[in-house]
C-alpha positions as CSV (number, residue, x, y, z in Angstrom):
1,G,56.3,96.1,96.2
2,A,58.8,94.3,95.1
3,F,60.8,93.2,98.5
4,R,56.9,91.9,99.6
5,I,56.9,89.7,96.0
6,Y,61.2,88.6,96.9
7,V,60.7,88.0,100.7
8,Q,57.0,85.6,99.5
9,H,59.4,84.0,96.4
10,L,61.6,82.9,99.4
11,D,58.1,81.8,102.0
12,R,57.2,79.9,99.0
13,K,60.3,77.5,98.1
14,G,61.0,77.6,101.9
15,V,63.9,79.2,102.9
16,V,63.8,80.9,106.0
17,P,61.2,80.7,108.6
18,F,57.8,82.5,107.7
19,G,58.0,85.1,110.7
20,V,61.3,85.9,109.6
21,P,60.7,88.6,106.6
22,I,58.2,90.4,108.3
23,S,60.4,91.2,111.1
24,V,62.8,91.8,109.1
25,A,61.4,93.9,107.1
26,A,59.8,95.3,110.2
27,I,63.2,96.3,111.8
28,C,64.4,97.8,108.3
29,T,61.2,99.9,108.1
30,T,61.3,101.5,111.4
31,A,65.8,101.6,110.8
32,L,64.7,103.2,107.8
33,V,62.5,106.1,108.5
34,I,64.9,106.7,111.8
35,Y,67.7,106.9,109.4
36,E,66.0,109.5,107.4
37,N,64.3,111.6,110.6
38,M,68.0,111.6,111.2
39,V,69.1,113.2,108.2
40,L,66.3,115.2,107.7
41,A,67.3,116.7,111.2
42,N,71.0,116.7,110.4
43,S,70.8,118.5,107.4
44,S,68.1,121.1,108.5
45,G,69.7,122.1,111.5
46,I,73.6,122.5,109.8
47,L,71.7,124.2,107.2
48,N,70.5,126.5,109.7
49,Q,73.4,126.8,112.2
50,L,75.5,128.0,108.6
51,N,72.1,130.7,107.3
């Protein structure tokens, strides 16, 4: 939401090429999903080991 508006604002000003924010957003989203999955897997695995 806010990130997309920010990106569109940058696009309008011509600060960044149009394709860059899209790829950056995709990479960030993918990295975040992978990171969250790793954290969830690690935390649940650690909890299972402790119990």
